[in-house]
C-alpha atoms as an extended CHARMM CRD file, in Angstrom:
* protein
*
       278  EXT
         1         1  MET       CA            187.1770000000      130.2620000000      288.1410000000  PROA      1               0.0000000000
         2         2  ILE       CA            185.1590000000      128.4170000000      285.4940000000  PROA      2               0.0000000000
         3         3  SER       CA            182.6150000000      130.5580000000      283.6380000000  PROA      3               0.0000000000
         4         4  ILE       CA            180.2140000000      130.4540000000      280.7130000000  PROA      4               0.0000000000
         5         5  GLY       CA            181.5580000000      131.3650000000      277.2840000000  PROA      5               0.0000000000
         6         6  LYS       CA            185.0250000000      129.8260000000      277.6500000000  PROA      6               0.0000000000
         7         7  THR       CA            186.8070000000      126.5840000000      276.7660000000  PROA      7               0.0000000000
         8         8  TYR       CA            188.0910000000      124.2580000000      279.4930000000  PROA      8               0.0000000000
         9         9  THR       CA            189.4500000000      120.7560000000      279.9190000000  PROA      9               0.0000000000
        10        10  LEU       CA            187.0700000000      119.0400000000      282.3660000000  PROA      10              0.0000000000
        11        11  ASP       CA            186.8560000000      115.6020000000      283.9880000000  PROA      11              0.0000000000
        12        12  VAL       CA            184.0240000000      113.1590000000      283.2660000000  PROA      12              0.0000000000
        13        13  ILE       CA            182.4300000000      112.2390000000      286.6060000000  PROA      13              0.0000000000
        14        14  LYS       CA            179.2730000000      110.3940000000      285.5420000000  PROA      14              0.0000000000
        15        15  THR       CA            177.8960000000      108.6020000000      282.4780000000  PROA      15              0.0000000000
        16        16  VAL       CA            174.1720000000      108.5210000000      281.6180000000  PROA      16              0.0000000000
        17        17  ASP       CA            172.1870000000      107.3380000000      278.5970000000  PROA      17              0.0000000000
        18        18  PHE       CA            171.9700000000      110.8100000000      277.0570000000  PROA      18              0.0000000000
        19        19  GLY       CA            175.5210000000      111.9550000000      277.7170000000  PROA      19              0.0000000000
        20        20  PHE       CA            178.2260000000      112.6420000000      280.2910000000  PROA      20              0.0000000000
        21        21  TYR       CA            178.3600000000      114.8820000000      283.3350000000  PROA      21              0.0000000000
        22        22  LEU       CA            181.5350000000      116.9360000000      283.7330000000  PROA      22              0.0000000000
        23        23  ASP       CA            183.0010000000      118.5490000000      286.8350000000  PROA      23              0.0000000000
        24        24  ALA       CA            182.7540000000      122.2720000000      286.0980000000  PROA      24              0.0000000000
        25        25  GLY       CA            183.8390000000      123.5490000000      289.4950000000  PROA      25              0.0000000000
        26        26  GLU       CA            181.6940000000      126.4990000000      290.6220000000  PROA      26              0.0000000000
        27        27  LEU       CA            179.1090000000      125.6810000000      287.9360000000  PROA      27              0.0000000000
        28        28  GLY       CA            178.5950000000      122.2010000000      289.3380000000  PROA      28              0.0000000000
        29        29  GLU       CA            177.9450000000      119.1660000000      287.1470000000  PROA      29              0.0000000000
        30        30  VAL       CA            177.5340000000      120.1760000000      283.4870000000  PROA      30              0.0000000000
        31        31  LEU       CA            176.0640000000      117.8950000000      280.8330000000  PROA      31              0.0000000000
        32        32  LEU       CA            177.9630000000      117.0370000000      277.6620000000  PROA      32              0.0000000000
        33        33  PRO       CA            175.2620000000      115.5940000000      275.3490000000  PROA      33              0.0000000000
        34        34  ARG       CA            176.2540000000      112.2460000000      273.8830000000  PROA      34              0.0000000000
        35        35  LYS       CA            176.0730000000      113.5940000000      270.3100000000  PROA      35              0.0000000000
        36        36  TYR       CA            179.0810000000      115.8080000000      271.0410000000  PROA      36              0.0000000000
        37        37  ALA       CA            181.1650000000      113.1350000000      272.7850000000  PROA      37              0.0000000000
        38        38  PRO       CA            183.6990000000      110.7640000000      271.1860000000  PROA      38              0.0000000000
        39        39  ASP       CA            182.6100000000      107.1080000000      271.1630000000  PROA      39              0.0000000000
        40        40  ASP       CA            185.3190000000      106.0050000000      273.5740000000  PROA      40              0.0000000000
        41        41  LEU       CA            184.7230000000      108.6720000000      276.2520000000  PROA      41              0.0000000000
        42        42  ALA       CA            184.3770000000      107.1800000000      279.7410000000  PROA      42              0.0000000000
        43        43  THR       CA            184.1420000000      108.1830000000      283.4020000000  PROA      43              0.0000000000
        44        44  GLY       CA            187.5160000000      109.4070000000      284.6440000000  PROA      44              0.0000000000
        45        45  ASP       CA            188.5670000000      110.8100000000      281.2560000000  PROA      45              0.0000000000
        46        46  SER       CA            189.2510000000      114.4900000000      280.5980000000  PROA      46              0.0000000000
        47        47  ILE       CA            187.8650000000      116.3490000000      277.5920000000  PROA      47              0.0000000000
        48        48  GLU       CA            188.1200000000      119.8740000000      276.1670000000  PROA      48              0.0000000000
        49        49  VAL       CA            184.7130000000      121.5670000000      275.9200000000  PROA      49              0.0000000000
        50        50  PHE       CA            183.1100000000      124.9620000000      275.4590000000  PROA      50              0.0000000000
        51        51  LEU       CA            180.4920000000      126.0250000000      278.0350000000  PROA      51              0.0000000000
        52        52  TYR       CA            177.3130000000      127.9640000000      277.2600000000  PROA      52              0.0000000000
        53        53  LEU       CA            173.6710000000      128.1740000000      278.3740000000  PROA      53              0.0000000000
        54        54  ASP       CA            170.9980000000      126.0670000000      276.6750000000  PROA      54              0.0000000000
        55        55  SER       CA            167.4850000000      127.3070000000      275.7970000000  PROA      55              0.0000000000
        56        56  GLU       CA            166.4510000000      126.8800000000      279.4540000000  PROA      56              0.0000000000
        57        57  ASP       CA            169.4890000000      128.8070000000      280.7190000000  PROA      57              0.0000000000
        58        58  ARG       CA            171.1990000000      125.6780000000      282.0610000000  PROA      58              0.0000000000
        59        59  PRO       CA            174.9900000000      125.3340000000      281.6660000000  PROA      59              0.0000000000
        60        60  VAL       CA            175.8180000000      122.8050000000      278.9540000000  PROA      60              0.0000000000
        61        61  ALA       CA            179.0440000000      121.6380000000      277.3020000000  PROA      61              0.0000000000
        62        62  THR       CA            179.9350000000      121.0070000000      273.6710000000  PROA      62              0.0000000000
        63        63  THR       CA            182.9910000000      119.8460000000      271.7610000000  PROA      63              0.0000000000
        64        64  LEU       CA            182.0100000000      122.1350000000      268.8750000000  PROA      64              0.0000000000
        65        65  GLU       CA            184.4990000000      124.9650000000      268.5060000000  PROA      65              0.0000000000
        66        66  PRO       CA            182.8490000000      128.4250000000      268.5100000000  PROA      66              0.0000000000
        67        67  TYR       CA            184.0790000000      131.1620000000      266.2010000000  PROA      67              0.0000000000
        68        68  ALA       CA            184.8980000000      133.2660000000      269.2680000000  PROA      68              0.0000000000
        69        69  GLN       CA            184.7100000000      133.1760000000      273.0490000000  PROA      69              0.0000000000
        70        70  VAL       CA            183.5630000000      135.6610000000      275.6620000000  PROA      70              0.0000000000
        71        71  GLY       CA            186.0380000000      138.5240000000      275.8520000000  PROA      71              0.0000000000
        72        72  GLU       CA            186.9350000000      138.2890000000      272.1610000000  PROA      72              0.0000000000
        73        73  PHE       CA            186.0480000000      140.1240000000      268.9580000000  PROA      73              0.0000000000
        74        74  ALA       CA            184.8250000000      138.2670000000      265.8680000000  PROA      74              0.0000000000
        75        75  TYR       CA            183.3670000000      138.9290000000      262.4170000000  PROA      75              0.0000000000
        76        76  LEU       CA            180.0340000000      137.0690000000      262.4910000000  PROA      76              0.0000000000
        77        77  ARG       CA            177.0290000000      136.6280000000      260.1980000000  PROA      77              0.0000000000
        78        78  VAL       CA            173.4650000000      137.6170000000      261.0980000000  PROA      78              0.0000000000
        79        79  VAL       CA            171.1390000000      134.6270000000      260.6570000000  PROA      79              0.0000000000
        80        80  ASP       CA            167.9040000000      136.0770000000      262.0570000000  PROA      80              0.0000000000
        81        81  SER       CA            166.2890000000      139.3230000000      263.1250000000  PROA      81              0.0000000000
        82        82  THR       CA            163.4980000000      139.4970000000      265.7190000000  PROA      82              0.0000000000
        83        83  ARG       CA            161.6900000000      142.0390000000      267.8940000000  PROA      83              0.0000000000
        84        84  ILE       CA            164.4660000000      141.8100000000      270.5130000000  PROA      84              0.0000000000
        85        85  GLY       CA            167.4690000000      142.0740000000      268.2020000000  PROA      85              0.0000000000
        86        86  ALA       CA            169.6380000000      140.2110000000      265.7080000000  PROA      86              0.0000000000
        87        87  PHE       CA            171.0310000000      136.7080000000      266.0930000000  PROA      87              0.0000000000
        88        88  LEU       CA            174.5370000000      135.7500000000      264.9910000000  PROA      88              0.0000000000
        89        89  ASP       CA            175.9480000000      132.3760000000      263.9590000000  PROA      89              0.0000000000
        90        90  ILE       CA            178.7410000000      131.5830000000      266.4020000000  PROA      90              0.0000000000
        91        91  GLY       CA            179.3570000000      128.0300000000      265.1970000000  PROA      91              0.0000000000
        92        92  LEU       CA            177.1450000000      126.3540000000      267.8270000000  PROA      92              0.0000000000
        93        93  ASP       CA            173.6090000000      124.9650000000      267.8260000000  PROA      93              0.0000000000
        94        94  LYS       CA            172.4950000000      128.1100000000      269.6680000000  PROA      94              0.0000000000
        95        95  ASP       CA            172.9400000000      131.5500000000      268.0730000000  PROA      95              0.0000000000
        96        96  VAL       CA            174.0310000000      134.6870000000      269.9510000000  PROA      96              0.0000000000
        97        97  LEU       CA            171.8150000000      137.7430000000      270.4290000000  PROA      97              0.0000000000
        98        98  VAL       CA            172.8290000000      141.3060000000      269.6190000000  PROA      98              0.0000000000
        99        99  PRO       CA            170.1740000000      143.4560000000      271.3900000000  PROA      99              0.0000000000
       100       100  PHE       CA            169.0130000000      146.5190000000      269.4890000000  PROA      100             0.0000000000
       101       101  ALA       CA            170.6790000000      148.7140000000      272.1260000000  PROA      101             0.0000000000
       102       102  GLU       CA            174.0270000000      147.0700000000      271.3480000000  PROA      102             0.0000000000
       103       103  GLN       CA            173.8670000000      147.5720000000      267.5680000000  PROA      103             0.0000000000
       104       104  HSD       CA            176.1270000000      150.3150000000      266.2230000000  PROA      104             0.0000000000
       105       105  ARG       CA            173.7660000000      150.4380000000      263.2540000000  PROA      105             0.0000000000
       106       106  PRO       CA            170.7460000000      148.2510000000      262.3300000000  PROA      106             0.0000000000
       107       107  MET       CA            171.8830000000      144.7540000000      261.3540000000  PROA      107             0.0000000000
       108       108  ASP       CA            170.6550000000      142.9430000000      258.2480000000  PROA      108             0.0000000000
       109       109  VAL       CA            170.2290000000      139.1870000000      257.8590000000  PROA      109             0.0000000000
       110       110  GLY       CA            173.0080000000      137.6320000000      255.7880000000  PROA      110             0.0000000000
       111       111  HSD       CA            175.5210000000      140.4100000000      256.5050000000  PROA      111             0.0000000000
       112       112  PHE       CA            178.6840000000      140.1030000000      258.6040000000  PROA      112             0.0000000000
       113       113  TYR       CA            179.5250000000      142.4480000000      261.4950000000  PROA      113             0.0000000000
       114       114  LEU       CA            182.4640000000      142.8950000000      263.8230000000  PROA      114             0.0000000000
       115       115  VAL       CA            181.2260000000      142.2790000000      267.3760000000  PROA      115             0.0000000000
       116       116  TYR       CA            182.4600000000      141.7550000000      270.9170000000  PROA      116             0.0000000000
       117       117  LEU       CA            181.1810000000      138.8390000000      273.0030000000  PROA      117             0.0000000000
       118       118  TYR       CA            180.3170000000      139.3070000000      276.6820000000  PROA      118             0.0000000000
       119       119  LEU       CA            178.0010000000      137.8730000000      279.3530000000  PROA      119             0.0000000000
       120       120  ASP       CA            174.8640000000      139.9070000000      280.0000000000  PROA      120             0.0000000000
       121       121  LYS       CA            174.4890000000      140.9520000000      283.6380000000  PROA      121             0.0000000000
       122       122  VAL       CA            170.8890000000      139.7590000000      284.0290000000  PROA      122             0.0000000000
       123       123  HSD       CA            170.9180000000      136.1530000000      282.8030000000  PROA      123             0.0000000000
       124       124  GLY       CA            174.6110000000      135.4620000000      282.2870000000  PROA      124             0.0000000000
       125       125  ARG       CA            174.0130000000      134.5750000000      278.6270000000  PROA      125             0.0000000000
       126       126  ILE       CA            176.5810000000      135.0240000000      275.8740000000  PROA      126             0.0000000000
       127       127  THR       CA            175.6500000000      138.2860000000      274.1670000000  PROA      127             0.0000000000
       128       128  ALA       CA            177.2350000000      140.3670000000      271.4090000000  PROA      128             0.0000000000
       129       129  SER       CA            177.7070000000      144.0750000000      270.7420000000  PROA      129             0.0000000000
       130       130  SER       CA            178.8160000000      145.8650000000      267.5860000000  PROA      130             0.0000000000
       131       131  LYS       CA            179.6380000000      148.9880000000      269.6230000000  PROA      131             0.0000000000
       132       132  ILE       CA            183.2270000000      147.8270000000      269.7750000000  PROA      132             0.0000000000
       133       133  ASP       CA            184.8420000000      151.0930000000      270.8780000000  PROA      133             0.0000000000
       134       134  LYS       CA            183.4230000000      150.7950000000      274.3790000000  PROA      134             0.0000000000
       135       135  PHE       CA            185.2670000000      147.4840000000      274.8520000000  PROA      135             0.0000000000
       136       136  LEU       CA            188.6430000000      148.8500000000      273.7560000000  PROA      136             0.0000000000
       137       137  ASP       CA            190.0950000000      151.1000000000      276.4260000000  PROA      137             0.0000000000
       138       138  ASP       CA            193.2070000000      152.8240000000      275.0740000000  PROA      138             0.0000000000
       139       139  GLU       CA            193.7440000000      154.3820000000      278.5090000000  PROA      139             0.0000000000
       140       140  ARG       CA            194.2790000000      150.9220000000      279.9960000000  PROA      140             0.0000000000
       141       141  PRO       CA            197.9900000000      150.1850000000      280.5830000000  PROA      141             0.0000000000
       142       142  HSD       CA            199.6340000000      147.6530000000      278.3050000000  PROA      142             0.0000000000
       143       143  HSD       CA            203.0260000000      145.9850000000      278.0620000000  PROA      143             0.0000000000
       144       144  PHE       CA            203.5000000000      145.7130000000      274.2990000000  PROA      144             0.0000000000
       145       145  LYS       CA            207.0820000000      146.0310000000      273.0830000000  PROA      145             0.0000000000
       146       146  PRO       CA            208.5850000000      146.6650000000      269.6030000000  PROA      146             0.0000000000
       147       147  GLN       CA            208.9450000000      143.4870000000      267.5110000000  PROA      147             0.0000000000
       148       148  GLN       CA            206.4750000000      141.6120000000      269.7430000000  PROA      148             0.0000000000
       149       149  ALA       CA            204.3170000000      139.1940000000      267.7470000000  PROA      149             0.0000000000
       150       150  VAL       CA            200.5760000000      139.8250000000      268.1790000000  PROA      150             0.0000000000
       151       151  ASP       CA            197.2120000000      138.7010000000      266.8170000000  PROA      151             0.0000000000
       152       152  LEU       CA            195.3220000000      141.3280000000      264.8270000000  PROA      152             0.0000000000
       153       153  ILE       CA            191.7570000000      141.7840000000      263.5970000000  PROA      153             0.0000000000
       154       154  ILE       CA            191.3910000000      144.3060000000      260.7860000000  PROA      154             0.0000000000
       155       155  ALA       CA            188.6100000000      146.6430000000      261.9100000000  PROA      155             0.0000000000
       156       156  ASN       CA            188.4010000000      149.4500000000      259.3450000000  PROA      156             0.0000000000
       157       157  SER       CA            190.3880000000      151.5740000000      256.9380000000  PROA      157             0.0000000000
       158       158  THR       CA            191.4010000000      155.1990000000      257.3700000000  PROA      158             0.0000000000
       159       159  ASP       CA            193.3330000000      157.7860000000      255.3500000000  PROA      159             0.0000000000
       160       160  LEU       CA            196.4760000000      156.5750000000      257.1360000000  PROA      160             0.0000000000
       161       161  GLY       CA            195.9040000000      152.8750000000      256.5400000000  PROA      161             0.0000000000
       162       162  TYR       CA            194.0560000000      150.3420000000      258.7080000000  PROA      162             0.0000000000
       163       163  LYS       CA            192.8800000000      150.2720000000      262.3000000000  PROA      163             0.0000000000
       164       164  ALA       CA            193.3500000000      146.8650000000      263.9000000000  PROA      164             0.0000000000
       165       165  ILE       CA            192.4330000000      145.2850000000      267.2290000000  PROA      165             0.0000000000
       166       166  ILE       CA            195.5090000000      143.9270000000      269.0150000000  PROA      166             0.0000000000
       167       167  ASN       CA            195.1160000000      140.7230000000      271.0510000000  PROA      167             0.0000000000
       168       168  HSD       CA            191.4170000000      141.5420000000      271.6180000000  PROA      168             0.0000000000
       169       169  SER       CA            192.4000000000      144.4450000000      273.8860000000  PROA      169             0.0000000000
       170       170  HSD       CA            193.7890000000      147.6110000000      272.2260000000  PROA      170             0.0000000000
       171       171  TRP       CA            193.6730000000      149.6380000000      269.0330000000  PROA      171             0.0000000000
       172       172  GLY       CA            196.6470000000      149.8750000000      266.7170000000  PROA      172             0.0000000000
       173       173  VAL       CA            197.3690000000      151.3260000000      263.2800000000  PROA      173             0.0000000000
       174       174  LEU       CA            198.8530000000      149.6760000000      260.1860000000  PROA      174             0.0000000000
       175       175  TYR       CA            200.1180000000      152.3980000000      257.8800000000  PROA      175             0.0000000000
       176       176  LYS       CA            199.4470000000      152.0770000000      254.1400000000  PROA      176             0.0000000000
       177       177  ASN       CA            203.1460000000      152.1790000000      253.2540000000  PROA      177             0.0000000000
       178       178  ASP       CA            203.7420000000      149.1110000000      255.4410000000  PROA      178             0.0000000000
       179       179  VAL       CA            200.9850000000      147.0160000000      253.8600000000  PROA      179             0.0000000000
       180       180  HSD       CA            201.8080000000      145.0800000000      250.7060000000  PROA      180             0.0000000000
       181       181  GLN       CA            198.9280000000      142.6130000000      250.5940000000  PROA      181             0.0000000000
       182       182  ARG       CA            195.1590000000      142.6880000000      250.3690000000  PROA      182             0.0000000000
       183       183  LEU       CA            193.4640000000      143.1060000000      253.7580000000  PROA      183             0.0000000000
       184       184  SER       CA            189.7470000000      142.7210000000      254.4100000000  PROA      184             0.0000000000
       185       185  PHE       CA            187.4110000000      143.8900000000      257.1450000000  PROA      185             0.0000000000
       186       186  GLY       CA            187.2260000000      141.3620000000      259.9910000000  PROA      186             0.0000000000
       187       187  GLN       CA            190.3260000000      139.4820000000      258.8380000000  PROA      187             0.0000000000
       188       188  HSD       CA            192.4630000000      137.7410000000      261.4880000000  PROA      188             0.0000000000
       189       189  ILE       CA            196.1690000000      138.0820000000      260.7760000000  PROA      189             0.0000000000
       190       190  LYS       CA            199.5080000000      137.8370000000      262.5610000000  PROA      190             0.0000000000
       191       191  GLY       CA            201.3610000000      141.1020000000      263.0660000000  PROA      191             0.0000000000
       192       192  PHE       CA            204.0560000000      142.8360000000      265.0780000000  PROA      192             0.0000000000
       193       193  ILE       CA            204.3390000000      145.8750000000      267.3220000000  PROA      193             0.0000000000
       194       194  LYS       CA            206.3320000000      148.4150000000      265.3330000000  PROA      194             0.0000000000
       195       195  HSD       CA            206.3970000000      151.3460000000      267.7330000000  PROA      195             0.0000000000
       196       196  VAL       CA            204.7410000000      152.3980000000      270.9920000000  PROA      196             0.0000000000
       197       197  ARG       CA            204.3490000000      156.1730000000      271.0260000000  PROA      197             0.0000000000
       198       198  PRO       CA            204.8750000000      158.3130000000      274.1670000000  PROA      198             0.0000000000
       199       199  ASP       CA            201.0840000000      158.7160000000      274.4710000000  PROA      199             0.0000000000
       200       200  GLY       CA            200.6550000000      154.9180000000      274.4680000000  PROA      200             0.0000000000
       201       201  LYS       CA            199.2690000000      154.7100000000      270.9210000000  PROA      201             0.0000000000
       202       202  ILE       CA            200.5350000000      151.7100000000      268.9720000000  PROA      202             0.0000000000
       203       203  ASP       CA            201.9050000000      151.4750000000      265.4280000000  PROA      203             0.0000000000
       204       204  LEU       CA            201.8090000000      148.0360000000      263.8220000000  PROA      204             0.0000000000
       205       205  SER       CA            203.5980000000      146.1130000000      261.1040000000  PROA      205             0.0000000000
       206       206  LEU       CA            203.0000000000      142.8640000000      259.2740000000  PROA      206             0.0000000000
       207       207  GLN       CA            206.7580000000      142.3450000000      259.1060000000  PROA      207             0.0000000000
       208       208  GLY       CA            209.1330000000      141.6450000000      261.9370000000  PROA      208             0.0000000000
       209       209  GLY       CA            211.1750000000      139.0380000000      263.7230000000  PROA      209             0.0000000000
       210       210  LYS       CA            213.3640000000      136.1960000000      262.4680000000  PROA      210             0.0000000000
       211       211  GLU       CA            210.3720000000      134.1110000000      261.3640000000  PROA      211             0.0000000000
       212       212  THR       CA            209.2050000000      136.8470000000      259.0020000000  PROA      212             0.0000000000
       213       213  ARG       CA            212.7150000000      137.4690000000      257.6520000000  PROA      213             0.0000000000
       214       214  ASP       CA            213.0660000000      133.7490000000      256.9420000000  PROA      214             0.0000000000
       215       215  LYS       CA            209.7190000000      133.7880000000      255.1470000000  PROA      215             0.0000000000
       216       216  TYR       CA            210.7730000000      136.6730000000      252.9040000000  PROA      216             0.0000000000
       217       217  ALA       CA            214.1270000000      135.0460000000      252.1890000000  PROA      217             0.0000000000
       218       218  THR       CA            212.2650000000      131.9150000000      251.0620000000  PROA      218             0.0000000000
       219       219  ILE       CA            210.0050000000      134.0000000000      248.7880000000  PROA      219             0.0000000000
       220       220  ILE       CA            213.0490000000      135.6090000000      247.1370000000  PROA      220             0.0000000000
       221       221  ILE       CA            214.8280000000      132.2810000000      246.6260000000  PROA      221             0.0000000000
       222       222  ASP       CA            211.6910000000      130.6810000000      245.1670000000  PROA      222             0.0000000000
       223       223  TYR       CA            211.3190000000      133.5950000000      242.7450000000  PROA      223             0.0000000000
       224       224  LEU       CA            214.9500000000      133.3530000000      241.6470000000  PROA      224             0.0000000000
       225       225  GLU       CA            214.6670000000      129.6050000000      241.0660000000  PROA      225             0.0000000000
       226       226  LYS       CA            211.6580000000      130.1960000000      238.7950000000  PROA      226             0.0000000000
       227       227  GLN       CA            213.5350000000      132.9390000000      236.8870000000  PROA      227             0.0000000000
       228       228  ASN       CA            216.6620000000      130.9030000000      236.0660000000  PROA      228             0.0000000000
       229       229  GLY       CA            218.4750000000      132.3010000000      239.0770000000  PROA      229             0.0000000000
       230       230  PHE       CA            218.2750000000      136.0270000000      238.3050000000  PROA      230             0.0000000000
       231       231  ALA       CA            215.9830000000      138.9570000000      239.0970000000  PROA      231             0.0000000000
       232       232  PRO       CA            216.5830000000      142.4810000000      237.7010000000  PROA      232             0.0000000000
       233       233  VAL       CA            215.9400000000      144.1150000000      241.0670000000  PROA      233             0.0000000000
       234       234  HSD       CA            218.1960000000      145.1100000000      243.9950000000  PROA      234             0.0000000000
       235       235  ASP       CA            218.3610000000      147.3690000000      247.0450000000  PROA      235             0.0000000000
       236       236  LYS       CA            218.1980000000      150.5360000000      244.9050000000  PROA      236             0.0000000000
       237       237  SER       CA            215.1050000000      149.4300000000      242.9530000000  PROA      237             0.0000000000
       238       238  ASP       CA            211.7340000000      151.1710000000      243.0630000000  PROA      238             0.0000000000
       239       239  PRO       CA            209.6430000000      150.1320000000      246.1320000000  PROA      239             0.0000000000
       240       240  GLN       CA            206.5720000000      149.5400000000      243.9570000000  PROA      240             0.0000000000
       241       241  LEU       CA            208.4720000000      147.1050000000      241.7510000000  PROA      241             0.0000000000
       242       242  ILE       CA            209.7000000000      145.2230000000      244.8260000000  PROA      242             0.0000000000
       243       243  ALA       CA            206.1750000000      145.0630000000      246.2380000000  PROA      243             0.0000000000
       244       244  LYS       CA            204.8060000000      143.8470000000      242.8890000000  PROA      244             0.0000000000
       245       245  LEU       CA            207.3990000000      141.0730000000      242.4740000000  PROA      245             0.0000000000
       246       246  PHE       CA            207.7560000000      139.8820000000      246.0620000000  PROA      246             0.0000000000
       247       247  GLY       CA            204.8160000000      141.2640000000      248.0650000000  PROA      247             0.0000000000
       248       248  MET       CA            207.0310000000      142.9880000000      250.6480000000  PROA      248             0.0000000000
       249       249  SER       CA            208.2870000000      146.4430000000      251.5150000000  PROA      249             0.0000000000
       250       250  LYS       CA            211.6270000000      147.7240000000      250.2680000000  PROA      250             0.0000000000
       251       251  ALA       CA            212.9680000000      147.6930000000      253.8440000000  PROA      251             0.0000000000
       252       252  ALA       CA            211.9940000000      144.0240000000      254.2950000000  PROA      252             0.0000000000
       253       253  PHE       CA            213.5010000000      143.1820000000      250.8950000000  PROA      253             0.0000000000
       254       254  LYS       CA            216.8090000000      144.8700000000      251.7450000000  PROA      254             0.0000000000
       255       255  LYS       CA            217.0440000000      142.9920000000      255.0610000000  PROA      255             0.0000000000
       256       256  ALA       CA            216.2290000000      139.6910000000      253.3700000000  PROA      256             0.0000000000
       257       257  ILE       CA            218.7360000000      140.0060000000      250.5250000000  PROA      257             0.0000000000
       258       258  GLY       CA            221.3360000000      141.3200000000      252.9750000000  PROA      258             0.0000000000
       259       259  GLY       CA            220.9690000000      138.1400000000      254.9850000000  PROA      259             0.0000000000
       260       260  LEU       CA            221.0750000000      135.9660000000      251.8730000000  PROA      260             0.0000000000
       261       261  TYR       CA            224.1890000000      137.8030000000      250.6780000000  PROA      261             0.0000000000
       262       262  LYS       CA            225.9810000000      137.2380000000      253.9990000000  PROA      262             0.0000000000
       263       263  GLN       CA            225.0610000000      133.5530000000      253.8170000000  PROA      263             0.0000000000
       264       264  ARG       CA            226.4650000000      133.4630000000      250.2600000000  PROA      264             0.0000000000
       265       265  VAL       CA            223.1330000000      132.3040000000      248.8650000000  PROA      265             0.0000000000
       266       266  ILE       CA            222.9460000000      135.2010000000      246.3940000000  PROA      266             0.0000000000
       267       267  SER       CA            225.2170000000      137.7880000000      244.8440000000  PROA      267             0.0000000000
       268       268  ILE       CA            224.1470000000      141.4200000000      244.4930000000  PROA      268             0.0000000000
       269       269  GLU       CA            225.1280000000      142.7630000000      241.0950000000  PROA      269             0.0000000000
       270       270  LYS       CA            224.8310000000      146.1310000000      239.3720000000  PROA      270             0.0000000000
       271       271  ASP       CA            221.6470000000      145.1430000000      237.5210000000  PROA      271             0.0000000000
       272       272  GLY       CA            220.0400000000      142.6850000000      239.9450000000  PROA      272             0.0000000000
       273       273  ILE       CA            220.4380000000      139.7380000000      242.3040000000  PROA      273             0.0000000000
       274       274  ARG       CA            221.6400000000      136.2930000000      241.3190000000  PROA      274             0.0000000000
       275       275  LEU       CA            221.2080000000      132.9250000000      242.9910000000  PROA      275             0.0000000000
       276       276  LEU       CA            224.5990000000      131.3190000000      243.5530000000  PROA      276             0.0000000000
       277       277  LYS       CA            225.1290000000      127.7240000000      242.5490000000  PROA      277             0.0000000000
       278       278  LYS       CA            225.5970000000      125.2550000000      245.3780000000  PROA      278             0.0000000000
């Protein structure tokens, strides 16, 4: 089912002076204004567009890419404040309203806020809410598994570390000891499921999988090449020194150098690791 607030690939069914009409299924024929269309677009072609409502609440298409779609969280900037609420820049010609009733705290123009996008039940318009907890149901079943790659949005910091939104659907926690880089509020970042607890709560990691191990191995090799092939650090070294030199945890470092050792790329010596000559 085609709905407002999402991206679809639609067929061009009619050309007019001011644009192109697309077949949007249940929504009928939807206009793509000519200013958003490529010069060579013609009837019978298909094109990827985002659907929203114009100022007269008519469905309209655009090739502009919004910062987020309905059903997603995003860190957006307030561009205006009126008697009905705050308006956020979503990357389109039309801004998105956050009604006063949907503001976790009063929003100020120029500031960024983490919000959830949804369709309001009265007009079907794209609307935002900064009351994000009500859109994250930790009681809802999930099928996350350890080492699974996921998309994260950093939501806030706690005494334990950072709370993050997983795949726009569930809360998870990144523990301080597992974070070896600067994270900022609203940041999108790739992560991994570290552990799913018996109560369904989810622990996260920024390290995991072959792709990440390969990345850390490359970091270590690059460092060694810049240091004439030697680094005075090994698997018994202080975790803080490892994090400072390579930006990774001691566990990730040990796995990476273990793999490099088995591949005979490095040797592990009493006082450090050495890059072997090819």
